[in-house]
N, C-alpha and C positions, 0 to 999 in steps of 0.2 A: 318557349320551351317547357311545355307542361306535360305531366304524365296523365292528365285527365282527358286528353283528346279523344273524341269519339272514333271508334274504328270504322273503317270502310267495310261495309257488310257485303259488298259484291264479292263473288267468288274470285279468289286470287290464287295465283301460283306462287308459293313461297320458296320455290327452289331457285338458287342462284343459277344463272346460265353459265356455260363455259366461257371463259375469257376469250373474246375474239370470234364469236359465232354470228354476229350480225354484220351488215355491210359496212364499207368505209375503209379508208387507208389504215386507221389505227387498229381496227379489228383484224385486218389482214396481217398487220405487223405482229399483233399479239399471237395469232396462230403460229407464226414462224418462231417468235421468241419463246413461246410455251413449249416448243419441241426441242429447244437447245440442249436441255439437260434433264431428260426424264430419269426418274429415280430407278435404279436397279433394285430388284427385290432383295431386301436384306432384313432378316428377322431381328437383328440387333440394332437396327437403325431407328432412332426416335422419330416420331412424327408430330408435327406442330402445325396448327392452322393459324395463320397470321392475318387477322381481319382488321380492315381500316375503314373508317368513315371517310368517304371521298366526296362529300358535299362541298359546296362552294367555299365555305369558310376554312376548309382544311388544306388548301394548296400549300401553304408554307410548311405545315407539319407533314404532309405527304412527301414533299421534297426532302425534309429532314429524315423521315423514316427510310426513304430510298438511299440516302447517303450513309446511314449507319447500320443498315440491316446485315451487311457482310459480317459484322462481328458475331452474329448468331452462329454462322457456319464456322468461323475461325475458332471460336471457343469450344465448339462441340466436336471438332474433327478428331481430337485425340481420345474421345470417350465413345466412339462408335458411329459418329456422324449424325446428321440431321436431315430429314426430309421436310420441306415446307410447302404448304399450299397457300397462296394468296387469295383472300376473299375480300371483295370491296363492294360498296354500294354508292350510288350517286344518282342525280337527275330524278326522273320520274320512274320509280320502281325498277331501276336497273341494278341488279345484284349479280355478280359474276364470280366464278372461281377459276383459278388457273390450274394447270397441271401441277403435280408434285414435282419439286425440283430439289436437287441437293447441291447446287452450285450457286453462289451468290451472284455470279455474272448473269445467270439466267433470270433470277428474280429482279435484278437491276434492269435488265432489258424490258421485262414486262412492265415494271413500274414507271420507267421513264417514258413509255409510250402513252401514258394516261394523263389526263387533266381533270381536275375536280369540276363538278357541275352542281348547280343549285338543286336542292331537294330536301326531303325529310329523312330522318334516320330509319333504317330498316334492320335493326338489331335482331328482331324476331326471325327474320329470314336467315341471318347469319347463324343463329343458334340452332335452327332447324337443320341447316346444312351440316353443322358440326355433328349433330346427333345422327343424321343419315350417313355421313362419311364414316363415323365410328362403327357403324353396323357392318361395314365392308372390310375395314382394317383397323387395327388398334391405333388410337390417337391418345397421346399422353396429356396434351394440354392445348389450349388455344389462347392466343393473345388478341385483345381488342383494344384499338387505339381510337379515341374519339373525344369529343367535347360536349356532346348533347345527348339527351334521351327524350324522344318525342312520341313515345308509344305507351301502352298499358304496362306499368311496372309489374303488376301481378303476373301477367302472362310471361314476361321475360324471366321473372324469378322462378316460375314453375318450370320453364324449360331449362334454366341453368341448374336448378335442383336435380332434374333428371340426369343432366350431364355429370353432376357431382356423384350421384349414385353409380353411374357408369365408370367412375374413376377418372374423369376428365376434368382437370383443374382449369379454371378460367382466370387469366391475368388481365385485369382491366386498368389500362394506363390512360389517365384522363388529363387532357390539356385544359387549363383554366379551372374555374371554381363554380360552374353552374350548379345551383343547389339540387335541382332535380336529377341531374346526371350523377352528382356526388352520392346522393342517397341511394339511387338505383344501383350504381356500380359497386358500392360498398356491400350492399345486401346480396347482389349476384355473386360477388367474390366469396362472401361467407358461405353461401349455399353450395358453391362448387368446391370449397376447400382451397381456393386460390388466394389472390391478393388484389387489392385496389390501391393504386398509387397515383399521385398527381405529378405532372412534370411541366416544365416551362420550355416552350419551343425556342426561347432565346438562349437556353443552356443545353445544347445538343448532347453533351456528355451524359446527362441524366437519363434521357430516353435510351441512349445506346447501352448504358449499364443495365437498365431494366430489361431490355430485349435480350441482352447477353445472358442475364441470370435466368430468365424464363426459359430460354432455349436450352440452357444447361440442365434445367429440371426435366424438360421434355426428352432430352437425349439420355440422361443418366439417373433421373430420379433425385430424391432428396439427398442421397449420399453424395452425388456429384455436385449438387448445389452447395452443400455444406463444405465440401472440399474447396470449391471455388471461393467461398466466403472467407477462407483463411487469408486471402490476399486481395479481395475484391469488395469494395464498399457497396457496390450495386447489389451484389448477392446477399450481403448482410442486410441491406435495406429490404430486399424482397422477403427474406426469411422472417424478419420482424413483422412485415405486413401480413404474411401468411399466418403467423401466430395470433396477430391481432384480429384477423378475420374469424 
């Protein structure tokens, strides 16, 4: 897991494909699941991109994220609601984005239809997608959940810095303590004005609290996050991490 890996200089398409656009039963399922709860156009609804590393080592954490993601919607419902788009990568250059959804059941349906596959990280493609999506509609923040960084860190930092200038905060939630990932995620969080925090998959409450806090920021800004922090340790932890970045 090194940041010095030589880039593949062949022409590549860095755009995530729409979830469920290739053949197979899972893809057909995703097409159906993605249409369960399309987001109604609402100017006051926060938008959050929820990006996950779905390479082979990530299956336990993928299952964990699936089980706790509903808290993002529950917490933000009273402050205007939240629209979430799932972005994931796995296998050989597979990187996909779901429809925007505002119902945790729809996101659960999408996530439970997927299984992790071996491959390298594709964080650059995720960041380029966030930038492109933000040119179409306002996005307040993105969450990235992963344990490794196998790309050129300077390229990732440049892209994240652009997102920070656009007002899009990045929340990097890292499982484990891989040193290359730790250094990269911390710097990317700093450049975006977001936060980098580690969590242990054996303690599901930690990730749930971090997701809930980041979603609250996306839905209602710093004011909503500070209000949540009055009674929520996860929100206080995220605010501390944001100040540290």
